[in-house]
Structure formats: structure tokens, C-alpha cells
N, C-alpha and C positions, 0 to 999 in steps of 0.2 A: 494524478499520476496511475499509468497503468503500467504493472511490473508482470512480465511472463519471458521466460527463456526461449520461447517460439515466437521468432519474429512475425510470422503470418497471424498468429494469435493476437499478437499486439496489434497489428496494423487492422485486423478486422474489428477489435474493440475500439480502436481509435476512431475508425470510419463510421462506426455505430454511434459512438459518443459525439462525434462532430456533427451528425446529422440531427441528432436530438439536442444537442447543447451548442449551436453555433458560435455563441458568444464567450465559449471557455476556452482556455488555453489548456491543452492536454500535453502533458509531459510523458513520452513512452520511455521504457527501460526494459533492457532484455537481461538485467541480471540485478541481484541484490545490492552488488557492489555500486553499480550505475544508479540505482534508486536512491541510495545515502548519498550519493554525490549530488543529485538533483536535489533532495531533501536540504543539504548543507546551503544551497545556493538559491533556491527558489521556494518560496511559500507554497505550501500545499493546503488545499481544502478538502479534498477526498483523495484517498488512496485506494487503488485496487491491485492486488497481487495473487500469483499464484503460490500456493503452498510448497510444491516439490519443484526445486530449482537446482542446478548443478552449482558448485562453487561453495566458497565459505559461507556466503550469507544466502539462505534459501527464503522464502517466504515466512517461515516461522520465525527464524532469526531475526528478518528484517522486521517484523511486528514487535518483537522484543526490544529493539533498537528503538523503534519509533515511540513505543510506551513508556520506554525506560525501565522496563521490567526485569532486564538483566543484570547480572553481577559486573561490576566495573570490570573484572578481569576479562568477562567475555567481550566487552567492547574493544578492550585493549586487542584481544588476539584476533577478532573479527574485522577490525579496520584500522589498525595500527598506521599503515601507509596513507589512510584515506582522512583519519580525523584522530585529534590527540584524544585517547580514552575518557578520562573523567570530563574534560571540557564539553565533548561532544554528548557524552551521556547526560550531563546536566541540562544542556541545551536543548537536546532532543526531549528530553524528560517533561521540561517546561514547557515548550513550544508545541510539541506534538503528542501530550499525552491524551488529550480528547479528540484527536483527529478522527474522524469516521474512517473506518477500514473495512473494505470488502474483500474477503477471499474467495477465489474461484478454484476450487478444487476437485479433482477428480477421487479424492479421498473423503468427500464429504458426509458419507455415511459410518464412516469409521468413528468410533467412540472417543479416541484420543485427540482426532482432528475438532469433533465437536467440543469437547471439555477444553481445549485449549482456546477456541474461538469464544466460548462462554467467558473464561478466564480472563482474556484480554479484550473483551469487548469489542469483537470482531463480527460483521455481518457475514455469515457463511452461504455462498452458492454453489452448488454441485455442477459438475461438468458432465456432459454438455450443457450449455446454458444458452437459452435462446435470447434475442435482442429485446424482446419486451420485459422479461424478467430482469435482464441486466440493466437497461435504462431506468425500469422502474426501482431497482435497489438504489442506483446512484443518485436519482431524482429524490428520493427520501431524504438523503443527506447533502445533497448538493444546494437545493433550494433553502432548506432550513439554516444550513451553515452560512449561506452566503446572503441571507436576506436584508442584511444592514452593510454588507461589503460593497464596494465600488467594482473591485475586480473579481474575477472568478477563474479559479485554477483547479485544474484535475491533475 
């Protein structure tokens, strides 16, 4: 799954990943809320997200939701109309707690971003990122995470 509020960036990343991983099903999202909907409906093996995005669910909140690290109230506030707080919290915590996540951020040198990524076990890439670095980061998780799986999903 590729999440960024800039559709052109999403398209460029998807195109790059399609060229490198032609058998993968790549799920693009242009908001955190769209990403949550995808996660509810589709199993994902690797997630890539921007950090700063407008709306109720930015990349940082999305990662907390995926990891199940937020408070139950946070899940109710940030997605009440998309999923039922406690149920989603438990489902996401169990299903996606170990999901490989890559954050691509223009603030990668900021200590709070680095600390957040360390705390939530997130691979951090700084913007701008080139295709080689991007695909190497995905390859690191994609192949190891899918070694025994029939279907490959990004």
C-alpha cells in the first residue's frame, strides 16, 4: 500500500514499484482515511506512507492505528464513521502489529520524526527519495515477508 496526499507522488511510486515488482498488487491511497479503508478490506504485506498529510489521519496517526499503539479513544475519534473503535483497534493490533512500514518524509532529519519511527518500528526514508533507495527499502521487507506466501500485496 502506498499512501501520500499528492496523487502525482503516489502515481510515481506505484509506477516505480510496478516496474520492480510486476507480480505485486499495489494499493494506492491519497489519505489516511482511504488507507484505513484499504486495510480493513485487503490484506497488506508492506505499507509505505508520507508523514505529513491533511485530514484527521496523517501518516503518524495511520502508523499508530496500524500498530495498535494508540489509545482506544484515539481510534474512536479518528475513524468512528469508518470502523467501530475497539473492534478495529483489536483487529488492527493483531493483524498489522508487525507489518513492515516505510515512512517517506520531508522531515526525516527532525528528531521527533526519527524518534517516532524508532518507537513504532518504522523504516524512515527522507524526501526526495530516488527509485533505487525506494525499491531497495521495499525489497528488504517485501521478499522476506512474502517468502512463504502465494500472493504478494503492497
